[in-house]
C-alpha positions as CSV (number, residue, x, y, z in Angstrom):
1,M,37.3,-75.3,37.4
2,K,34.9,-75.5,40.3
3,A,33.7,-78.9,41.3
4,S,30.2,-78.2,40.2
5,Q,31.2,-76.7,36.8
6,Y,31.1,-80.1,35.2
7,R,27.4,-80.3,35.8
8,E,26.8,-76.9,34.1
9,N,29.0,-78.0,31.2
10,A,27.0,-81.3,30.9
11,F,23.7,-79.3,31.1
12,L,24.8,-77.1,28.2
13,I,25.8,-80.1,26.1
14,L,22.5,-81.9,26.9
15,F,20.6,-78.8,26.1
16,E,22.3,-78.7,22.7
17,A,21.5,-82.5,22.3
18,S,17.8,-81.8,22.8
19,F,17.8,-80.0,19.4
20,R,20.0,-82.5,17.5
21,N,20.3,-86.2,16.8
22,D,24.0,-86.3,17.3
23,S,25.9,-89.0,19.2
24,P,27.6,-88.1,22.5
25,E,30.9,-88.1,20.7
26,Q,29.7,-85.7,18.0
27,L,28.4,-83.4,20.7
28,F,31.7,-83.5,22.6
29,Q,33.6,-82.8,19.3
30,L,31.3,-79.8,18.6
31,A,31.8,-78.5,22.1
32,E,35.6,-78.8,21.7
33,E,35.4,-77.0,18.3
34,V,33.4,-74.1,19.8
35,G,35.8,-74.0,22.7
36,E,33.4,-72.4,25.2
37,I,32.8,-75.6,27.2
38,K,35.6,-77.4,29.0
39,L,34.9,-81.1,29.0
40,T,36.0,-83.3,31.8
41,D,35.6,-87.0,32.3
42,K,32.8,-86.2,34.8
43,S,30.9,-84.0,32.3
44,R,31.3,-86.6,29.6
45,S,30.1,-89.4,31.9
46,L,27.1,-87.4,33.0
47,V,26.1,-86.6,29.4
48,T,26.6,-90.1,28.2
49,G,24.7,-91.6,31.1
50,V,21.7,-89.2,30.8
51,L,21.4,-89.8,27.1
52,S,21.6,-93.6,27.5
53,Q,18.8,-93.6,30.2
54,T,16.5,-90.8,28.9
55,E,13.4,-93.0,28.5
56,E,13.8,-94.5,32.0
57,L,14.5,-91.1,33.5
58,D,11.5,-89.5,31.7
59,S,9.3,-92.3,33.1
60,I,10.4,-91.4,36.6
61,I,9.9,-87.7,36.0
62,S,6.4,-88.5,34.7
63,S,5.5,-90.4,37.8
64,Y,6.8,-87.7,40.2
65,S,5.6,-84.5,38.3
66,R,1.9,-85.1,39.1
67,K,0.7,-81.8,37.8
68,R,2.6,-81.6,34.5
69,A,2.6,-84.0,31.6
70,L,6.1,-84.7,30.3
71,H,5.5,-82.9,27.1
72,R,4.5,-79.8,29.1
73,I,7.7,-79.6,31.1
74,A,10.1,-76.9,29.9
75,R,13.2,-78.3,28.1
76,T,15.6,-76.8,30.7
77,D,13.6,-78.3,33.6
78,L,13.5,-81.7,31.9
79,I,17.2,-81.7,31.4
80,L,18.0,-80.7,34.9
81,L,15.6,-83.3,36.3
82,R,17.2,-86.0,34.2
83,M,20.7,-85.0,35.3
84,A,19.7,-85.0,39.0
85,L,17.8,-88.2,38.8
86,Y,20.7,-89.9,37.0
87,E,23.1,-88.8,39.7
88,L,20.7,-89.9,42.5
89,R,20.4,-93.4,40.9
90,Q,24.0,-93.9,39.7
91,Y,25.8,-92.5,42.8
92,P,23.9,-93.7,45.9
93,E,27.0,-93.0,48.0
94,Q,26.7,-89.3,47.2
95,P,24.4,-87.3,49.5
96,A,21.1,-86.8,47.8
97,G,21.2,-83.1,48.7
98,I,24.1,-82.5,46.4
99,A,22.2,-83.5,43.2
100,V,19.2,-81.6,44.3
101,S,21.0,-78.4,45.3
102,E,23.0,-78.5,42.0
103,A,19.9,-78.9,40.0
104,V,18.3,-76.0,41.8
105,R,21.4,-73.9,41.4
106,L,21.4,-74.4,37.7
107,A,17.6,-73.8,37.5
108,E,18.2,-70.4,39.3
109,V,20.5,-69.5,36.4
110,Y,18.7,-71.0,33.4
111,A,15.0,-71.2,34.4
112,S,12.3,-69.2,36.2
113,P,11.6,-69.1,39.9
114,E,8.5,-71.3,39.3
115,D,10.6,-73.8,37.4
116,T,13.1,-73.9,40.2
117,A,10.4,-74.7,42.7
118,F,9.0,-77.3,40.4
119,I,12.4,-79.0,40.0
120,N,13.0,-78.9,43.8
121,G,9.5,-80.4,44.4
122,V,9.8,-83.3,41.9
123,L,13.3,-84.2,43.3
124,G,12.0,-83.9,46.9
125,N,9.1,-86.2,46.1
126,Y,11.4,-88.7,44.5
127,I,13.8,-88.7,47.4
128,R,11.1,-89.1,50.0
129,T,9.4,-91.9,48.2
130,E,12.5,-93.8,47.2
131,G,14.1,-93.4,50.7
132,K,17.1,-91.5,49.4
133,A,17.1,-88.8,52.1
134,E,20.3,-88.3,54.2
């Protein structure tokens, strides 16, 4: 498995979670039953972390997405932003560019070009404001 694959697997589980009220363990069990998503400790940790901090992450997204109200942000964009922000905040030793480039890479697959630019812009604003740039 490629190093970045755990993020895509986490994204897929978080996307499923956005339609359900299941616990992380129920989501992991469902993913294992379906068998299409390989779970690793990293993907489990990312899912659990994002789900446990959703309100705080959404508050950050709201403050940095000046032109869009939270309820108007596409589900895929919101999940990718939550994931990247969680990583930026939880792993300060990791270069900020990794979380941003991975969010953009996934947006290129699962979202529109406009959404990709939006995600990149929100994360760029956050990094510049919070002093997280390399």
